[in-house]
N, C-alpha and C positions, 0 to 999 in steps of 0.2 A: 698704318704709319710706322716708319722705322723708329726703333728705340734710340738709335744713334744716327747722327747726321752722316751722310755719305761724304767722305773726304773729297776735296777738290782734286782735279786731275794732277796738278803739280805735286800734291802730297802723295798721291797713289804711286806716281812714278819715281818718287824719291828726289824730285828737284826742289822741294821746299819742305821745311820742318812741319810737324804737326802743330797747329796753332794752340796756344794755351787757352784754358777756360777764361771767360771774360767777366771781370767785375763790373758792376754798375750797369747802365743801360746804354749800349752803343747807339750811335746815330742811325745806323741801318735798321735797328730793331724798334726804335722809339715810336714811329708812326703806327706800325702794326700793333704794338703793345697798347698804345693809347686807344686804338679802335677796339681791342679786346676788352679793355676796362670799360669803355662806353657801352658795348653790347652786354657785358656781364652785369654791370651796375644797373642797367635798365631792367634786368630780370628781378631786381630786389630794390625798387626805388624807396620803399619804406625803410630800408636799412641804411641807405646812403647817408642820410643826415647823421646817423650814429657813427658811421665811418669817419665823417668829417670831424665829429666831436673827439673821437678817440685819437685821431691824428693831429688834433689841434689846428684845424684848417677852418678859416672863415670865408664864407661865400661872399665874393665881391658884389657890391651893389650893381655893377654893370651887368652881371648875369641875370639878376632879377629884372632889371630894366629891359634887357633884350627879350626875356621870356614874356613880359607883359606886352611888349610891342608885337611879338609874334602871335600872342593870343588875340589881340585886336585885329591883326591882319587875317588870322584864321576865321574869326567871327564875320568879318566883312566878306571874305571869299565864300564862306558857307551861306551867308544870306543871299549873295548874288546867285549862287548855284541853286539854292532852294527856290528862289523866285523864278528862275528859268524852268526848273522842273515843274513847278505848279502851273506855269503858263502852258507848257507843252502838254501836261496831263489834262488840262481843261479842254484842249483842242482835239484830243484823241477820241476815237469812237469808244462806245461804252464797253465793248468786249475786247478791245485792243490791249495788248500787253503794255503794262506801265512799269518801267524800271523803278527800283527802290529809291528812296530819298537819298540825295547825295550826301556824302560825308567827307570831311577834311581831317586828316590826322592831327592829333595834338602836337604842339612843338615839344622838343626834348625837355625833360625836367632840368631846371638850371643847376641843381645839385649834381646830377649825373654828368652833365656837360662839363661843369667845372672840375669835377673829380678826374675826368678823363683827359681833358684838353687844357685845363688851366693850372695844373699843379706842376711843380718843379720836377725835372727828371730824377733828381736825387732821391725823391720819396716814392717813386713809382713802384718799387718792389714792396714797400710797406703797404701801398694801396692794394696791390695784387694779393699779398699775404692776408690782409684783412678781409677782402672780398671772398677769398676761399674759405676763411674761417666761418663767415656768417651765411654763405649761400650753398656750400657743398656739404654732403653727408658722407659719413664713413662707409667703407665697403660693407655690403651685406654679408652676413655669415655664410660660410661655404655651403651649408645645408639648405639654403634658401632655394625654393623651387624655381626653375627657370621662368615659369609663367608669372610668378610673383615678382621676380626681379625685373622682368620686361616691363611691367606696368607700375613699378614703384616710382612715384613722382620724384622723390628726392634723388634716387639713383639716376633717373633719366636726365634731370636738370644738371646733376653733377657731371655726367658724361658730356653734355653739351658744353659745359664750361671748361672741363679739364682737357679734352682732346685738342682743341685749337691752341690752348696755352702750352701744352706739352710740345707741340710742334715748334712753336716759337722758341721755347727754351732750348730745345735740341739743336735747331738750325742756327741759332745765334751763339752756340757754345757757351751758354750762360753758366755761371758757377752755381746757379740755383736749379732745383728741380721740385716737383710737387711731392710733398711728404707722403709717406705710405698711407696715412689716414685721410689724405686728400683735403685736409682742413687747413692747409697753409703751405708755405715754401720751406725748404731746407737747403743748406749748401750741399752740393753734389759730392758724394763720397766716391773716391777713386775705386774702380771696380775690384781690384785685388783686396783692398781694405774692407770693402763691403762684404765680400765673400768670407773673409776671415772673421768679421764681426758676426755674421750669421752662424758660422760654425761654432764660435765661442758661446753665443747665446743658446743655441740648440744643445750643445754639449752640457752646459750648466743645467738647463731644464731637465734633460733626460737623466742626468746623474743625481738629481735630487737637490739642486741648489737654485730654486726659482728666484731667490732674492738677488743672486748674481746677475741673472738675466735682466731683472727690473733695473738694477743699477746701471748695467751696460746701456740699456735703452734710454734711460734718463740722461746719461752722459752723451750719447749720440744726439739726442734732441737738443741739448744745450750747445754742443760743439758745432753743430751744423745748422743752427737756427739762422734766420736772416740777420739778427743781431746776436752773434755768437757770444757765449759765456764760457771761455776756455777754462777759467779758474773753477767755476762751478762744476764743469764737466770733469775736471781732474779729481775733485773730491769724490764724485760718483765712481770714477774708474778705480780709485783705491778701494772704495767700499766693495766694488764688484769682485776684486781679487780677494779681499778679506773674507767675503761671504763664502768662498770656497776654501781658502787656505787656512783660516783660523780654526774651524771645526775639524779640519783634516790633520793639522800639525800641532795645534795647541788646544786640544779639546778640554783640558782641565784648567786652563788659564782663565781667571775671572775677567781680566782686562786685556784680551788679545788685540794686537795691532799688526799691521803689515810689517812694520819695523821689527817687531818681536818674532814674527814668522821668519823674516830674513836672517835675524841673528841665530835663531834655532837651527835653521838649515845650514848655516855657515859653521856654527860651533859643533853641531852633532852630525856633520856631513857624512861621517863614516857609517852612520846607521841607515843612510838612504842611498838609493841608486836611481839613475835615470835610464830610460829605455834606450837612449842612444849609447852605442858602444864606442870604444876607442879602436885604434888600429889593430890591436891584438884580439879584439872581440870581447873584451871585458866590459861588463856593464858600466856605463858612465857615472860620473859624479854629479853633485848638485852645484858645481862651480858656476856653470852657465846660468842656471836658474837664479842663483844668489845674485849674480851680476845684474840680471834683469830686474829683480826685486829692488836692488839698490838704486838702479837708475830711476825706477818709478817712484820709490819712496823719497829719495833725495831731490828729485826733479821738481817737486811741488814747491816752487820758490816763494809763493806768497801764502803758504799755509799759516805762518805766524806774521803778524803785522808789527811795524814799529822798529824793527831791527835793521842793521846795515845790510843784511843779506836778503832782505825782502825783494824778490824779483817777480814782476807780474808774469803770469803764464800767457805766452803768446799762442796764437792760433796754430802755428807750426809746432810748438812744443805740445799743445794739446793733442794734435793729430798723431804725433810720435808716441805720446803716452797711450793713446788708444791702441796703437799697434802692439805695444808691449803688453798692455792689460789683456787684450783679446788673446794673445799668445799664451799668457800665464793662465788665464781662465780655462782655455782649451787643454793645456798640459795637465793642470791639476784635476780638472773634471774627468779626464781620461786616464787618470792614475799613471801618467808618464813619469812622475816622481813618486817613489814609494819606498817603504821600508825594505832594507836589504835582507833577504832570507838568512836565517841563522846558518853559519858555516860557510857562506859565500865570502870570498876574500873582499876586503874593503879597499878603499883607495890607497 
C-alpha cells in the first residue's frame, strides 16, 4: 500500500492545484469508514459498550428491538433447517455421509451496529480513535524475533485493523493519521516539519538532553491530537528548549527560564558566536537566535490569565511555535551557538 495517495491526473499535469487536507468526514469517505468501524468493533464486542460510555452515547431502544426480532427469526430459521436435516438424516443409509448440523449466524450486536451506523458523522473520528486505543497494541520491540512477531496475536490483530484504515486516511486526504504507537489518531504533521521534529528529538537525545526529547514528544502529542491542545503544547515546547538552553547558558542560575536565556544571549552577545558566517566569513552573532527565542517566549499569549493581553494559542500559532522550538533545540544540541574563543574578534 502506498504511504501517500497517488495524485489525480489533473494535479500531476499541473491543470489543478494540490487539494488541501480534509477536516471532518467527507461524504465520499463516510460509508467506507462506517464499514471499517463495524468490522473493527465486531472484533472487540466486549469493549464496545465501554466505548459508548466514554463517548456518552446511549443505545436507542430501536436497535435492541431489531436485535431481538432478528434473534427470533434466526431461531425459527435454525429450527426449520434442523428439522429438514433430521428428516434427511433418518432416510440415509447407515454408512452414508451425513453433513453436519445446520447453523445460522448470529445477528450483529446492536451496540456494534449502532456505533458504526447510528452515530453522527461529527463524532466518527472520536469513535475511530477510541477503538484504536482499546483494540490495538503498540509496535513490538525491534529485537523481537520474526517468528514471535508473526504469531503475536495482538500484533496480528493490530495489523488487520490498521492497514485498511491507513488506506482510507491516505486516499481521502484526511488531516488525521494513525499515531506512531498505533493506539489512536493524530493530526497529520507536514512532512518537512516531521523531519525537523525527528532531527531535533534525536539531536537532544544524543547530546545528553533526554528531557528535551520528552517535552517535544509531549508537545507533538498535544498539538496533533484529535482534540488538539495548542496551549498545553506550547508549554511543553518552551520546556523543551529550556531543557537544553538553561544548563548550557545559565548553569549557575537557580531559577533559569527561557526569557532569561534570551536576555543573557542578547546582553552578553559578544561572548558568543554562531556557526553561520557573514559575507566576510566572520563567525555570526546571536542576533538571529535571540529573535527566535523572543518570538517563542513572547508568543505564548495565554501563559498568564486575566489580563487584557491574554490571547488563546491557535493551532496555527502552535505549529509555528513547534517549528521554532525544533530549530532551537537542534541548534543548541549541536552547539551551533557557543562561546567565542578568546582572541577572536567579536561582533
